[in-house]
C-alpha positions as CSV (number, residue, x, y, z in Angstrom):
1,M,18.7,20.8,22.7
2,T,17.3,18.4,25.3
3,F,18.6,14.9,25.4
4,Q,16.9,11.8,26.9
5,L,18.3,8.4,27.4
6,K,16.5,5.1,27.0
7,R,17.7,1.5,27.1
8,H,16.9,-0.9,24.3
9,H,17.3,-4.6,24.4
10,L,17.8,-6.6,21.3
11,I,15.8,-9.8,21.1
12,T,15.7,-12.5,18.4
13,Q,12.4,-14.1,17.6
14,S,11.9,-17.5,16.2
15,R,11.7,-16.0,12.7
16,G,15.2,-14.7,13.1
17,V,14.0,-11.1,13.2
18,A,15.8,-8.7,15.5
19,L,13.8,-6.1,17.3
20,F,14.7,-3.4,19.8
21,L,12.4,-3.2,22.8
22,S,12.3,0.0,24.9
23,A,12.9,-0.2,28.6
24,A,12.8,2.3,31.4
25,L,14.2,5.8,31.3
26,L,17.9,6.0,32.0
27,T,17.3,8.5,34.7
28,A,15.8,5.7,36.7
29,H,18.5,3.2,35.9
30,A,22.2,2.7,35.4
31,P,23.9,4.4,32.4
32,C,24.1,2.7,29.0
33,A,25.9,3.5,25.8
34,E,22.8,4.6,23.9
35,A,21.7,8.3,23.5
36,Q,18.4,9.7,22.6
37,Y,18.3,12.8,20.4
38,A,16.1,15.9,20.7
39,G,12.4,15.3,21.3
40,A,10.5,13.5,24.0
41,T,10.3,10.2,22.1
42,T,12.9,10.3,19.4
43,Q,15.3,7.5,20.1
44,Y,18.3,6.0,18.3
45,A,19.3,2.4,18.5
46,G,22.2,2.4,16.1
47,P,22.5,0.4,12.8
48,A,24.1,-2.6,14.6
49,T,23.2,-5.5,16.8
50,T,24.2,-3.4,19.9
51,A,23.2,0.0,21.0
52,A,25.4,2.9,19.8
53,S,25.7,6.5,20.8
54,T,24.7,9.0,18.1
55,T,22.8,12.2,17.4
56,L,20.0,13.2,15.1
57,D,22.7,14.8,12.9
58,K,24.4,11.3,12.6
59,L,21.1,9.7,11.6
60,V,20.5,12.4,8.9
61,A,24.0,11.9,7.6
62,D,23.4,8.2,7.3
63,L,20.0,8.7,5.6
64,K,21.7,11.0,3.0
65,H,23.4,7.9,1.6
66,G,20.2,5.9,1.3
67,G,19.7,2.3,2.2
68,Y,17.0,2.8,4.9
69,V,13.3,2.1,5.2
70,I,11.2,4.8,6.8
71,V,7.9,3.5,8.1
72,L,5.6,6.4,8.9
73,R,2.4,6.5,10.7
74,H,0.0,8.9,8.8
75,G,-0.2,12.5,9.9
76,T,-2.6,14.0,12.5
77,T,-6.3,13.4,11.7
78,N,-9.6,14.9,12.7
79,A,-10.5,13.2,16.0
80,N,-14.2,13.6,15.5
81,Q,-14.3,11.6,12.3
82,A,-14.5,7.8,11.7
83,D,-14.2,5.4,8.8
84,T,-17.9,4.7,8.2
85,D,-17.6,3.1,4.8
86,P,-14.4,1.0,5.0
87,F,-15.6,-1.3,2.1
88,H,-15.5,1.6,-0.4
89,L,-12.1,3.3,0.0
90,D,-12.8,5.7,-2.8
91,N,-15.5,7.3,-0.6
92,I,-13.2,9.7,1.1
93,S,-16.0,11.7,2.6
94,A,-16.7,8.7,4.9
95,Q,-13.2,8.4,6.2
96,R,-11.2,10.0,9.0
97,V,-8.9,12.3,7.1
98,L,-5.9,14.6,7.8
99,S,-6.6,17.7,9.8
100,D,-5.4,21.1,8.5
101,D,-2.6,20.8,11.0
102,G,-1.8,17.2,9.9
103,R,-1.5,18.4,6.3
104,A,0.7,21.4,7.3
105,V,3.0,19.2,9.4
106,A,3.3,16.6,6.6
107,R,4.3,19.3,4.1
108,K,6.9,20.6,6.6
109,V,8.3,17.1,7.1
110,G,8.7,16.8,3.3
111,D,10.4,20.2,3.2
112,A,12.7,19.1,6.0
113,F,13.6,15.9,4.1
114,R,14.5,17.9,1.1
115,K,16.4,20.5,3.0
116,L,18.3,17.8,5.0
117,G,19.1,16.0,1.8
118,I,17.2,12.8,2.6
119,P,16.5,11.1,-0.7
120,L,13.3,9.1,-1.2
121,G,12.9,6.4,-3.8
122,D,9.9,4.0,-3.7
123,V,6.9,5.4,-1.8
124,Y,4.1,3.0,-0.6
125,S,1.0,3.7,1.4
126,S,-2.3,2.4,2.7
127,E,-5.3,2.9,0.5
128,F,-6.9,5.2,3.1
129,N,-6.7,8.8,2.1
130,R,-5.1,10.0,5.3
131,A,-2.1,7.7,4.5
132,S,-1.8,8.3,0.8
133,E,-2.1,12.1,1.3
134,T,0.6,12.0,4.0
135,A,2.8,10.0,1.6
136,Q,2.1,12.5,-1.2
137,L,2.8,15.6,1.0
138,V,6.0,14.2,2.4
139,S,7.5,12.7,-0.7
140,G,6.2,15.0,-3.4
141,K,5.1,12.0,-5.5
142,S,2.1,9.8,-5.8
143,P,2.5,6.7,-3.7
144,T,1.9,3.1,-4.7
145,T,-1.2,2.2,-2.6
146,T,-1.7,-1.3,-1.5
147,P,-4.1,-3.4,0.7
148,D,-0.9,-4.8,2.4
149,L,-0.6,-1.5,4.2
150,T,-4.3,-0.7,4.7
151,E,-5.8,-0.9,8.1
152,G,-8.1,-3.9,8.2
153,G,-9.7,-3.7,11.7
154,L,-12.8,-5.7,12.1
155,V,-13.9,-5.6,8.5
156,V,-11.3,-8.2,7.5
157,S,-10.5,-11.6,9.0
158,P,-7.9,-12.1,11.7
159,A,-6.0,-14.1,9.1
160,E,-6.0,-11.2,6.7
161,N,-4.8,-8.8,9.4
162,A,-2.0,-11.2,10.2
163,R,-1.1,-11.4,6.5
164,R,-1.0,-7.6,6.2
165,A,1.3,-7.4,9.3
166,K,3.6,-9.9,7.7
167,A,3.6,-8.0,4.4
168,L,4.6,-4.8,6.2
169,K,7.3,-6.5,8.1
170,T,8.6,-8.1,4.9
171,L,8.6,-4.8,3.0
172,A,10.7,-3.2,5.8
173,T,13.4,-5.9,5.2
174,L,13.8,-5.0,1.5
175,V,16.9,-3.1,0.7
176,P,16.1,0.1,-1.3
177,A,17.6,1.0,-4.6
178,A,21.1,2.5,-4.4
179,G,21.3,6.0,-2.9
180,V,17.7,6.3,-1.8
181,N,15.4,5.4,1.1
182,T,12.0,3.8,0.9
183,L,9.0,5.5,2.5
184,I,6.1,3.5,3.8
185,V,3.0,5.2,5.2
186,T,0.5,3.1,7.1
187,H,-1.5,2.9,10.4
188,K,-0.9,2.2,14.0
189,P,-2.6,-1.2,14.1
190,N,-0.5,-2.4,11.2
191,I,2.7,-1.1,12.8
192,L,1.9,-2.6,16.1
193,D,1.0,-6.0,14.6
194,A,4.2,-6.0,12.5
195,F,6.8,-4.7,14.9
196,G,5.5,-5.5,18.4
197,K,4.1,-4.1,21.6
198,D,6.7,-1.3,21.9
199,W,4.8,0.6,19.2
200,F,1.6,0.8,21.4
201,D,2.5,4.5,21.9
202,S,3.2,5.3,18.2
203,K,2.0,8.8,17.5
204,E,0.5,10.2,14.3
205,G,3.4,11.3,12.1
206,E,6.0,9.2,13.9
207,A,8.7,7.6,11.8
208,S,10.3,4.2,12.5
209,V,13.6,4.0,10.6
210,F,14.9,0.6,9.8
211,K,18.2,-0.6,8.2
212,P,17.2,-3.6,6.2
213,D,19.6,-6.3,4.9
214,G,17.1,-8.3,2.8
215,S,16.0,-10.6,5.6
216,K,15.9,-8.5,8.8
217,D,14.3,-5.2,9.6
218,L,16.8,-3.7,12.2
219,L,15.3,-0.8,14.0
220,V,17.6,2.3,14.0
221,A,15.4,5.1,15.3
222,R,11.9,6.3,16.0
223,V,11.6,10.0,15.1
224,Q,8.8,12.4,15.7
225,A,7.6,14.7,12.9
226,T,8.6,17.8,14.9
227,D,12.2,16.6,15.2
228,W,12.7,16.4,11.4
229,I,11.3,19.9,11.2
230,K,13.5,21.3,14.0
231,A,16.6,19.6,12.6
232,A,16.0,21.4,9.2
233,G,15.2,24.7,11.0
234,D,18.4,24.5,13.0
235,R,20.3,24.6,9.7
236,D,18.9,27.9,8.6
């Protein structure tokens, strides 16, 4: 298993929200106490206000007890499609949708969650089909779809895009029901607006795992879809 190391810095914004910001690779800098687990971009920040060493196994063990919010960017889509009718979200034929590979990977992530014993409670998603289908395939249940998680782009006002970003951020601060984790499936622009510039490289299928306390959305990890699948496969 390959390990990479990155440094995160905790900053506090005026709203009192703590965010971890990625810095340069450890190989180019002095050592720190924080370990990255398997996968090129899977990183663990630790459920605390300082970085903590851990492994993907430790994260999975924590998730088994519930209490986390998993914000997932929808799965891989067909790059030759576009949303040509964004005012009518029931017109799926006019949307960019999951590719066959995107559907297959989402199913495998869902299988991995179940095999690893990661319980999911509430499931929310964007109204776009690529997000709601990802949520369905991962969780095995129909998600609650909401405009709050739907990509607005240029068809809604800047004020509405800002409102949606705030809504996503707020949802990530809510403590799940006892013993389960909340799953949220949305889009890169929403994630970037809500959590900051470090998510500019967020990949399709990537999960950002937060440990909420009711007022803050403390980042614990960013995990790629392939890492969940590999973690489950390693236990065969």
